C-alpha positions as CSV (number, residue, x, y, z in Angstrom):
1,M,149.9,112.9,57.2
2,Y,146.9,114.7,58.8
3,A,149.2,117.0,60.7
4,D,150.9,117.9,57.4
5,E,147.6,119.2,56.1
6,V,147.6,121.8,58.9
7,R,151.3,122.6,58.2
8,D,150.4,123.2,54.5
9,I,147.6,125.6,55.5
10,C,149.9,127.6,57.7
11,K,152.5,127.8,54.8
12,K,149.9,129.0,52.4
13,A,148.7,131.7,54.8
14,R,152.2,132.9,55.4
15,G,152.9,132.8,51.6
16,K,150.1,135.3,51.2
17,G,151.4,137.6,54.0
18,R,148.8,136.4,56.5
19,T,149.2,134.8,59.9
20,I,147.3,132.2,61.8
21,A,145.2,133.4,64.8
22,A,144.2,130.1,66.4
23,Y,143.6,126.4,65.9
24,I,140.7,124.7,67.7
25,A,139.7,121.1,67.8
26,E,138.1,118.5,70.1
27,S,140.7,116.4,71.7
28,L,138.7,113.4,70.6
29,Q,136.4,114.2,67.7
30,S,132.9,113.4,69.0
31,C,130.2,114.6,66.6
32,G,132.6,113.9,63.7
33,G,132.2,110.2,64.3
34,Q,134.0,109.3,67.6
35,I,137.4,109.7,66.0
36,I,140.6,109.0,67.9
37,P,143.4,111.2,66.6
38,P,146.6,109.4,65.4
39,D,149.6,109.4,67.7
40,N,151.6,112.6,67.6
41,Y,148.9,114.4,65.7
42,F,148.4,117.2,68.2
43,R,152.1,117.4,69.1
44,N,152.9,118.2,65.4
45,V,149.8,120.4,64.8
46,F,150.5,122.5,67.8
47,R,154.1,123.0,66.7
48,Y,153.1,124.1,63.2
49,V,150.4,126.5,64.5
50,R,152.7,128.1,67.0
51,E,155.4,128.5,64.4
52,A,152.8,130.4,62.4
53,G,152.0,132.7,65.3
54,G,148.7,131.0,66.4
55,V,147.4,129.7,69.7
56,C,146.2,126.2,70.2
57,I,142.8,125.5,71.7
58,A,141.6,122.1,73.0
59,D,137.8,121.6,73.3
60,E,137.2,119.2,76.2
61,V,133.5,120.0,76.5
62,Q,132.4,116.4,75.6
63,V,135.5,114.4,76.4
64,G,137.0,116.0,79.5
65,F,136.7,115.4,83.3
66,G,138.0,111.9,83.3
67,R,135.9,110.4,80.6
68,V,138.9,108.8,78.9
69,G,139.8,107.2,82.2
70,K,143.6,107.4,82.0
71,H,143.7,111.1,82.3
72,W,141.5,114.1,83.3
73,W,141.8,115.5,79.9
74,A,141.7,113.8,76.5
75,F,144.6,115.8,75.0
76,Q,146.8,114.1,77.6
77,L,146.5,110.9,75.6
78,Q,148.9,112.4,73.1
79,G,151.6,112.9,75.7
80,E,152.2,114.8,78.9
81,D,154.2,117.4,76.8
82,V,151.3,118.2,74.6
83,I,149.8,121.2,76.3
84,P,147.2,123.5,74.6
85,D,147.3,127.3,75.2
86,I,143.6,127.4,75.9
87,V,141.2,124.7,77.1
88,T,137.4,125.0,76.9
89,V,135.3,122.8,79.3
90,G,131.6,122.6,80.0
91,K,128.7,120.1,80.1
92,P,130.1,117.4,82.5
93,M,131.5,120.1,84.8
94,G,128.0,120.7,86.2
95,N,126.5,117.2,85.8
96,G,123.5,118.8,84.1
97,H,123.7,122.2,85.8
98,P,124.7,125.0,83.3
99,V,128.3,125.9,83.9
100,A,131.4,126.1,81.8
101,A,134.9,127.5,81.9
102,V,137.9,128.6,79.9
103,I,141.4,127.7,81.1
104,T,144.4,129.4,79.8
105,T,147.9,130.6,80.5
106,S,148.9,133.6,82.6
107,Q,150.5,135.1,79.5
108,I,147.4,134.9,77.4
109,A,145.2,136.2,80.2
110,Q,147.5,139.1,80.7
111,S,147.7,139.8,76.9
112,F,143.9,140.0,76.8
113,R,143.8,142.3,79.9
114,D,146.4,144.5,78.2
115,T,144.1,145.3,75.3
116,G,142.0,147.3,77.8
117,M,138.8,145.3,76.9
118,E,136.6,144.2,79.7
119,Y,135.6,140.6,79.9
120,F,131.8,140.2,80.2
121,N,129.7,137.1,80.8
122,T,126.0,137.2,81.8
123,Y,126.4,134.2,84.2
124,G,130.1,134.4,84.7
125,G,131.2,133.5,88.3
126,N,127.7,132.5,89.4
127,P,128.3,131.2,93.0
128,V,125.6,128.5,92.7
129,S,127.1,127.1,89.5
130,C,130.6,127.3,91.0
131,A,129.4,125.3,94.1
132,V,127.9,122.7,91.8
133,A,131.0,122.3,89.7
134,I,133.2,122.0,92.8
135,S,130.9,119.3,94.1
136,V,131.0,117.4,90.8
137,L,134.8,117.4,90.9
138,E,134.8,116.1,94.5
139,V,132.4,113.2,93.5
140,L,134.5,112.3,90.5
141,E,137.6,111.9,92.8
142,R,135.9,110.4,95.8
143,Q,134.0,107.8,93.8
144,K,137.0,107.1,91.5
145,M,135.0,107.8,88.4
146,R,138.2,107.9,86.2
147,E,139.1,104.4,87.3
148,N,135.5,103.3,86.6
149,A,135.7,104.8,83.1
150,T,138.9,102.8,82.4
151,R,137.6,99.5,83.8
152,V,134.1,99.6,82.4
153,G,135.3,101.2,79.1
154,N,137.8,98.4,78.5
155,H,135.1,95.8,79.2
156,L,132.6,97.5,76.8
157,L,135.2,97.7,74.0
158,N,136.1,94.0,74.4
159,L,132.4,93.0,74.2
160,L,131.8,95.1,71.2
161,R,134.9,93.8,69.4
162,Q,133.6,90.3,70.0
163,L,130.3,91.4,68.5
164,Q,132.2,92.8,65.5
165,Q,133.4,89.2,64.8
166,K,129.8,88.1,64.6
167,Y,128.3,90.8,62.5
168,S,129.9,92.1,59.3
169,I,127.8,95.3,59.5
170,I,130.2,96.4,62.3
171,G,133.1,97.9,60.3
172,D,135.0,99.3,63.3
173,V,134.9,99.6,67.0
174,R,137.0,102.4,68.5
175,G,137.3,104.3,71.7
176,V,139.0,105.0,75.0
177,G,137.4,105.0,78.5
178,L,133.7,105.7,78.3
179,F,134.0,107.2,74.8
180,T,133.1,104.6,72.2
181,G,132.1,104.6,68.5
182,I,130.6,101.7,66.6
183,E,130.9,102.3,62.8
184,L,128.3,100.5,60.7
185,V,129.0,99.7,57.1
186,K,127.3,97.8,54.3
187,D,130.5,96.2,53.2
188,R,133.9,96.2,55.1
189,E,135.9,96.4,51.9
190,T,134.2,99.4,50.4
191,R,133.2,100.8,53.8
192,I,129.9,102.2,52.4
193,P,128.1,103.8,55.4
194,A,125.1,101.8,56.7
195,T,123.2,105.0,57.5
196,A,119.7,103.5,57.2
197,E,120.6,100.5,59.3
198,A,122.1,102.8,62.0
199,Q,118.8,104.7,62.3
200,H,116.9,101.5,62.5
201,I,119.1,100.3,65.3
202,I,118.6,103.5,67.2
203,S,114.8,103.2,66.9
204,R,114.9,99.5,68.0
205,M,117.2,100.2,71.0
206,K,114.8,103.0,72.1
207,E,112.0,100.4,72.1
208,E,114.2,98.4,74.5
209,Y,114.6,101.5,76.7
210,I,118.2,102.2,75.6
211,L,118.9,105.6,74.2
212,V,121.8,105.8,71.7
213,S,122.5,108.3,68.9
214,S,124.5,108.3,65.7
215,D,127.2,110.8,64.5
216,G,129.7,111.3,61.7
217,P,129.2,112.8,58.3
218,D,127.0,109.9,57.3
219,R,125.3,109.3,60.6
220,N,126.5,105.7,60.6
221,V,128.5,105.7,63.8
222,L,126.7,104.7,67.0
223,K,127.9,107.1,69.6
224,L,128.3,105.9,73.2
225,K,129.1,108.4,75.9
226,P,127.3,107.0,78.9
227,P,127.2,108.6,82.4
228,M,130.4,108.1,84.3
229,V,128.5,105.8,86.7
230,F,128.1,103.3,83.9
231,T,128.7,99.7,85.3
232,H,129.8,96.3,84.0
233,E,126.2,95.2,84.2
234,N,125.1,98.2,82.1
235,A,127.7,97.4,79.5
236,D,126.6,93.7,79.4
237,H,122.9,94.7,79.0
238,F,123.7,97.2,76.2
239,V,125.7,94.7,74.2
240,K,123.1,91.9,74.8
241,M,120.3,94.1,73.4
242,L,122.4,95.3,70.5
243,D,123.2,91.7,69.7
244,E,119.5,90.9,69.6
245,V,118.7,93.8,67.4
246,L,121.5,92.9,64.9
247,S,120.3,89.3,64.9
248,E,116.8,90.5,64.1
249,M,118.2,92.5,61.2
250,N,120.1,89.5,59.9
251,S,116.9,87.4,60.0
252,D,114.9,90.1,58.2
253,E,117.5,90.3,55.5
254,E,117.5,86.5,55.0
255,E,113.7,86.6,54.7
256,M,113.9,89.4,52.2
257,E,116.4,87.5,50.1
258,A,114.1,84.5,50.2
259,G,111.1,86.5,49.1
260,S,109.5,86.8,45.6
261,P,111.0,89.0,42.8
262,E,108.2,91.5,43.4
263,T,109.1,91.7,47.1
264,R,112.8,92.3,46.2
265,K,111.8,95.0,43.7
266,V,109.8,96.8,46.4
267,S,112.7,96.5,48.7
268,D,115.2,98.0,46.2
269,E,112.9,100.9,45.6
270,F,112.3,101.4,49.3
271,D,116.1,101.3,50.2
272,S,116.7,104.1,47.6
273,S,114.6,106.5,49.5
274,P,116.6,108.6,52.0
275,N,113.7,109.0,54.5
276,E,112.3,105.5,54.5
277,K,114.8,103.3,56.2
278,K,113.8,99.7,56.3
279,I,111.2,97.1,55.4
280,K,110.6,94.5,58.0
281,L,108.8,91.4,56.8
282,D,106.8,88.8,58.7
283,D,104.4,86.1,57.6
284,R,101.5,88.5,57.3
285,Q,102.6,91.9,56.0
286,S,105.4,94.3,55.2
287,E,105.9,97.0,57.8
288,K,107.6,100.3,56.9
289,I,109.7,101.8,59.7
290,I,110.4,105.4,59.0
291,S,112.9,107.5,60.9
292,I,112.7,111.3,60.7
């Protein structure tokens, strides 16, 4: 169904006498909310785009270099025959050092060269950056980081899915390797995004010295892309602390429901504000936690 949308765009363009230049997408949509594409999505999309005269570009900046565990590149999850024309890579390539690369076919490289245009890049081919990138690749292989991503990633997903059975705010847990998303909802039936709650969790986890961020159109998906050296113990600790924070939130909600009508009225007004995220009640006072 989603691939058909791309097919229809290509048809409309050709119907107006236009062509398609290129299609670009993350192999796993990261900032969009940790989205795992359906099976055969890229296989079909690449076919439609190429039939329309376009080239297919896979963005592996956030999900490449073994993060998915099973493969070096996330697009390979769709099948060994699903091959982009261009692949962009970056961040993890240098483990913090600034370096990136574009990988393409000989045919496309020659086509660009035939235009007579000279490729220019301020830092292109920097020998120090290249040495760093080569060292990173060697470490990834020598320390079996792909295998670690698979093993620890599966463990983390299992723990989070157990947590999902305990807390209704967790609407979905999805991921592969060390690429995981925890979607938070107010109600599993309506799937209303729990944006304020997500921001509160981020703040509380930070107080526990765990840094996590949220993504997606409604910023209600907790985004986990830990370092490739992430261990079973790290996963256990993360889930333990998340469990404690969610338990706190449940207790606060129960106290809120048991409060006076005046307290509930204040809570309703507070929840309606987009900037003020949560009221936390104790025996002495109400405390506003504001996330900016």
